[in-house]
N, C-alpha and C positions, 0 to 999 in steps of 0.2 A: 381102243384100249380094252384089254380083256380083264374081267373081274373074276377072281377065284375065291372060294371059301378058305378060311384059315386052316381048316383040317386038311384040305388038299395041299396047301402050301407047306404044311409041316411034313407031309409024307413025301413031297417031291421037290424039296428045297434045292437040291443039287441040280436037278433038271431045269427048274425055273431060273436058277442062277445062270445056267448056260444060255437059256433063251434070251435073258436080258443082256448078258455080257457079249455073247457072240452074234446074236441076231439083232440086237438093239431094240428088243421088244420092251414095252412098258406094261406092267401088270399091277392091278389094284387088288389088294387082299382085303376081304371083308369078313365080318362076323355078324351073324343074325341080320343080314341085309344092310349093315352099315360099313362104310369104308373105314379101314383101320390105318393102312399105310400103302405105299406104292413101292414096287421094285422097279428101279430105273437104271439105265446105264450110267456109269461114272461120268461120262461126258455130259449127260443131262444135268447131273448134280453140280458139276463144275460150272456149267453155264448158269444155273440158278444162283449159285453163290456169287458169281461175277455180277449178275444183275442186281442182287441184293446189295453188294458192295457199292455199285454205282448209285443206287437209290439212296444209300446212306450218305455217300459223298455229296450228292445233290442236296439232301436235307441239311447237311452241315454247311454247305456253301450258302444256302438260303437263310439259315439261322444266323450266319455270320453278320448279315446286314440288319438284323433286328436289334432294337435298342436293348441295352442291358442295365441292370441295377447293381449298385455296390453290394457286396456280400453282407455287410453289416445291416443294410436296409432289408435284405431278404430274411436274415435271421430274426430281425425284430418283427417283421410281418408274420413269420411262422411261430413266433413266441419261443425262440430258442435262446 
């Protein structure tokens, strides 16, 4: 994965967009040696979102089996 300075990214955004969209490249944009963000193909983003959704669903399913407390008891414990 290539890292480029933000000044270069500003100057060449259209070209970088083409590299990402057409060639599937992944680019990391940095400022002062620190990574700020990444330019990735939309397909990569969609995959990441599907993975996050799956993790969320897995967490919901796992939490479903945990014991619960009545809302009144929770409010009392929180002093509400």
